[in-house]
N, C-alpha and C positions, 0 to 999 in steps of 0.2 A: 504493500499500498502505499509506505513512502518514498519507494523507488519510483513509482509511476507519478506522483505527485512533484518529487524533484525532477523529473524528467519532463512531465506537463509545463512546469514553471519553466523551465530552461526551453523549451521548444517556444513558448510564448514571449519569452525574452528576446530570442532569436528573431523571431517573427518580426517585432516592434522594432527593433534594430535595423533588419532589412529594410522594413517598411520607412522608416526614418532616412535611410540613405537612399532609397529610390525616390523619395521625395524631394529631396535635395538635387539631385538630377533633372528633375522636372523642369526646372526654371530655366526659361532660356537665356542665352549668352548675352550679358551686357557687352555692348560695342563703345567704345568711348574716344575721345580725340580732344587734344588740347593746345593752348598756346603754352609752350614751355619758358618764354619770356615773360608771362605774365603771373603775378605773386599771387594765386589763388586762396591761399593760406591765410592770408592777412585779413581777407573780409570776414566779417562778423553779423553784417546785417545784411539781408537780403530782403527785395521786394519781389513779388509775382504780379508780372506784369501780363495784360493779355496779349496772344500773340500779335494781333493786328497790329500792336504798338512797336512792335520791334522786327515784323516781318511781312514782305510784299506777296509770300506765296501764296498762289491760288488753293493750296490742299489745306486749309486751316479748316480744322472742324467746326460744323454749324451744332451740332449736338450738344444744346446746353446742360443736359443731365451728364454727360460725359465729361465735358468742361468742368462743372461744379466738381465732381468727384475727384477728377486731376488736380485741381487747386486745392481742395480740402487736404487732399493726400500728401501733396508736397510740402503744403506748409506744416503738415504734423511730423513729417518725416525731417525736413529742416530742422524744426523746433527739438524734435529727439534728438539730434546732433548739434545742438549748443548753439543754432542760428537763431537771430530775432527777426521776424518777420516785420519790416517796415513801410511806409510810404516809399515811393520811387524817388521824390526827392532827397531822403536820408538814406537810401541805400549805397553801400559798397559793390553790390552786384545786383543786377536784375536777372531774373529766373522768368522762362517762359517755356511753352509746351508747344508741341506740335503733334497731331494723328494725322496717319496717312493710312490707308486701307489699299490694298492692291487684291485684284483676283487672281488666284493661280489655278491651274492644271497639272496634276500630275498624273504619267500614265505609265503603267507598269504590265509588261507583259511574261508571262509565264509558259513553260513548257513548249516552244518554238524550236523546229527541229528535226531532223532526219531519225529515222527508227529504221533497223534493220530486224529482220525474223529468219527462222532458220529454215523456211520453206525455199527451195530453189526456185519455184515459180513466181514467188511472190516479190521478191526484188525489196528497195528500199520505198518508205513511203512518209509523207509528212505527217507528223504528229497535229493533235489539235491545238489551236493557241488560245490562250484564256489571255485577253486582255481585259483591264480595270482600269477606269477611267474616273478620276476624282477630282471634282472642282470644290474648290473652299475659298476661302478670305482670309489673307493675312493684316493684321494691323501691325504698325509701327509707333511706337511713341518716343518723340525725342524730345529730351529734357535740354535746354540749352543754359548757360550762364553766362550774362552779358555784361561787358564793361558799362557802366551808364554814362560814362562822358564821352566817349569813344561811339557807343553803340556797335563795337565789333564783338563777335563771339569769341569766347575764351575758352569754353570747356562744353563738348555736346556727348552726352550720353544716351545712348536707343537700347529699345528691345523689340525684338518682332516676335509676334506670337500667332496662332492660327486662332481666329475669331470664331465661336460657337454660337450658334444662334438657340434662344430658348432659355438662358439660364435666368435664375432669379436675381432680384435686385440684391440680397445679400451677398451672393457669388459675385456679381460684376463688382460692388463694392472692395471684396476680398482681394480679385484679382487686379485690380487699379492699385489697391495698397499695396499686396506683393509686389508687383512690377516698379511702381513708383520707388518703394524701398530698396527694391534691387538695382538701382540706378542711382539713386543718391547715395547708397552705401558705398560707389566708386568715386565720389566727390569729396576732396579735391584729391586730385592722383599724389 
């Protein structure tokens, strides 16, 4: 009896560790780029500004719900790292974000080729092909840190994720929080 309880406990702990390790690998990679000549670490006050004030890009998201989620999550992530969120006139850095989407198609084919039989009259023949076509949408969140005086980009972080329809509001907020936190964790370099 004691052996089975101990073994069951060991299996549960091993499964929990495996699940935790696999959950860490599910977060997409954060891509970053920055100006090495600019002193990003000196800034302690940041203003989160509307993307339209610092960008002329036609790709600016018009989804106010998503825009507000990202803004709240970005403010919370920066405050958790010790930055003060201030008005743009008082900021040492401006933070902005941009969301883009792209429709993608993934085509995979399986088991295409020649096959031989042992029959002397049959000869080679082509086997059946399975083709899988998958259409999906990827979304990319860019978070930019901009020098307020020159309005020049100094640091950019981005994550691209596959978008899935039908998620609840709580799931969407959790995904935005995780994505923003992953990007902000890489700032400053």
